[in-house]
ROMILO-837183 format. One line per 10 residues: number of its first residue (from 1); their letters; for each residue x, z, y of N, C-alpha, C. Coordinates in steps of 0.2 Angstrom, whole numbers. Layout:
NUM	A	X:Z:Y:X:Z:Y:X:Z:Y; ...
//
This chain:
1	MALLITDECI	461:409:462:465:412:467:472:411:465; 476:408:470:483:406:469:487:413:469; 493:413:467:497:418:466:502:418:472; 505:424:474:511:423:479:516:428:477; 522:427:479:528:431:477:529:435:483; 530:441:482:531:446:488:539:447:489; 540:451:494:547:451:496:551:456:492; 548:458:486:551:462:481:555:458:476; 554:451:477:557:446:473:565:447:473; 568:447:468:575:448:467:579:441:466
11	NCDVCEPECP	575:435:467:578:429:466:582:428:459; 579:430:454:582:430:447:581:423:444; 577:419:447:577:412:445:573:411:438; 569:416:436:566:415:429:559:412:430; 556:413:436:549:410:437:548:403:438; 553:400:442:552:393:444:552:388:438; 556:389:433:556:384:427:549:385:423; 546:391:423:540:392:419:534:389:422; 534:387:428:528:385:431:526:378:429; 521:377:426:519:370:423:517:365:429
21	NDAITQGDEI	515:368:435:513:364:440:518:362:446; 524:365:444:530:364:449:527:367:456; 524:373:456:521:376:462:526:381:465; 531:383:461:536:388:463:543:384:466; 545:386:472:551:383:474:555:389:478; 561:387:479:566:392:482:564:392:490; 562:397:493:561:397:500:567:399:503; 567:401:510:573:403:514:576:409:511; 572:414:509:575:421:507:573:422:499; 566:420:498:564:422:491:560:416:488
31	YVIDPAKCTE	558:416:482:554:410:479:547:410:483; 544:405:483:537:404:486:533:400:481; 527:401:482:522:398:478:517:393:482; 517:387:481:512:383:484:505:383:482; 501:386:486:494:388:484:490:381:482; 492:376:485:489:369:483:490:367:476; 496:370:473:498:368:466:497:373:461; 496:379:463:495:385:459:488:385:456; 488:385:449:481:386:446:481:392:442; 486:397:443:487:403:439:488:401:431
41	CVGHYDEPQC	490:395:430:491:392:424:485:390:420; 479:390:423:473:388:420:474:381:418; 472:379:412:473:373:409:479:372:405; 484:376:406:490:376:403:491:382:398; 490:388:401:491:394:397:485:399:398; 485:404:394:480:410:395:482:414:401; 488:415:402:491:420:407:496:416:412; 496:418:418:501:415:422:508:416:420; 512:411:419:518:411:415:523:415:420; 523:414:427:527:417:431:527:425:431
51	VEVCPVDCIP	520:427:430:519:434:430:522:437:424; 521:433:418:523:435:412:531:436:412; 535:432:415:542:433:415:545:437:420; 542:438:425:544:442:431:547:449:429; 553:450:430:556:457:429:554:462:434; 552:461:440:550:466:445:543:466:447; 539:462:443:531:463:445:530:462:452; 532:456:455:531:455:462:527:448:463; 522:447:458:518:441:459:511:443:458; 508:445:464:501:447:463:496:441:465
61	KDPAHDETEE	490:442:465:485:436:467:485:436:475; 485:430:477:485:429:485:478:430:487; 476:435:491:470:436:494:468:431:499; 473:427:502:471:422:506:469:416:503; 469:415:496:467:409:493:463:411:487; 457:414:488:452:416:483:449:410:480; 450:409:473:447:404:470:444:406:463; 438:403:461:435:405:455:439:401:449; 437:403:443:440:400:437:438:393:437; 432:391:439:430:384:439:434:380:445
71	ELRAKYERLT	436:383:450:439:380:456:447:379:453; 449:384:450:456:383:447:457:377:442; 451:377:438:451:372:433:451:365:436; 447:364:441:446:358:445:452:356:448; 456:361:451:463:360:454:467:357:448; 467:360:443:472:358:437:470:351:435; 464:349:435:462:342:433:464:337:438; 464:339:445:466:335:450:474:334:449; 477:339:448:484:339:448:487:335:442; 483:335:436:486:332:430:482:325:429
81	A	478:323:434:475:316:433:480:311:433
//
């Protein structure tokens, strides 16, 4: 399951550089996560780094992109191949 950034985002700029897949970019009003690139840091870290550094807790799992651990690992392998 990819993550998403809600409108509670305060544009603090701490999440973007933490993403090992470059899935986070500045959107029109708040940061956004590209679900095609988000692996919840599977393959890189034990926990999603954006969630770890977010000061306002605005990065939940995206229910529109439900993925298993195996699917996230396969996505990681495709992205890093």
